[in-house]
N, C-alpha and C positions, 0 to 999 in steps of 0.2 A: 424063039421063045420070050416069054413077057418077061421083065424086069420090073419089079418095084422099086421106086425110090424108098431109102431108110429115110425114115423121119425122126429127126433129132426131137425131144420133147423141149419145149419152150419152157425157160423161166415164167412162173406165173407174174402178170401184172404188178406193179405196186399197188397198195393198196390207198384209196381216196382220206385223205385225212377230213373228216366231217368237223365243222364248225359247229360251235354252239349254235342254239336256238336265238339265244340275247345278242351274240355277236351276226347273225344274220339278220335280226330287229334293227340292231344299231347302225348297220351298212345301208338296210333299205331308208332308214328315217334320215340319215346321212345325205342319202342322194336326193329323197321330198326336199330338206332343206335346202340345198345347192339348187335344184331346180327351181324351189320358189325365189331362192337369191338372183338366180340367174334372170329371170323373168320380170324382176321390181319388186315382187311381194318383200312383205318383213314374216321371216322365220319364227311367226309367234304359236303358243299354245295354240290358240285358238284357229288359225291357221291348219296347224297341222290336225286339227279337231274335225276341221271342214273335208281335208283329205284322209277322214276314215281312221283317224289315229285315236285309239281309246285313251281318257284323262289318267288313268292310272299307268298304262305303258308310257306315255308322255312322259311322268313323272319321273318314273323307273329309268328308264333310257335317253334321255333329254340330253343332260348333260356330255354323257359320252357321244352321243350322235353329234352334239354341237362341236366336239374336239374332232372327230371324223369328219364331218363337214369341212372345217377348216383345212384338216390336212389335205383332203383332195381338192379342194380349192388352191390352196398353194401350189400342188403338183401340176396342176391344168395352168395356172397363169404363168 
């Protein structure tokens, strides 16, 4: 006789918390700044523009991205 295993229902997986677009852009800009600093470049607006960041985005996010880059650098150091 064939017996089937009873399947107990699993709890649904926890939902991932989505970060805001601003937080993602700040993180990406901070990563670019850390990469520039690591290779000896100066992290200026012109250097970010050369990496395809637009001037309005740079003006809006640069202070927060610099702070995030400092935090990342301190953690790695």
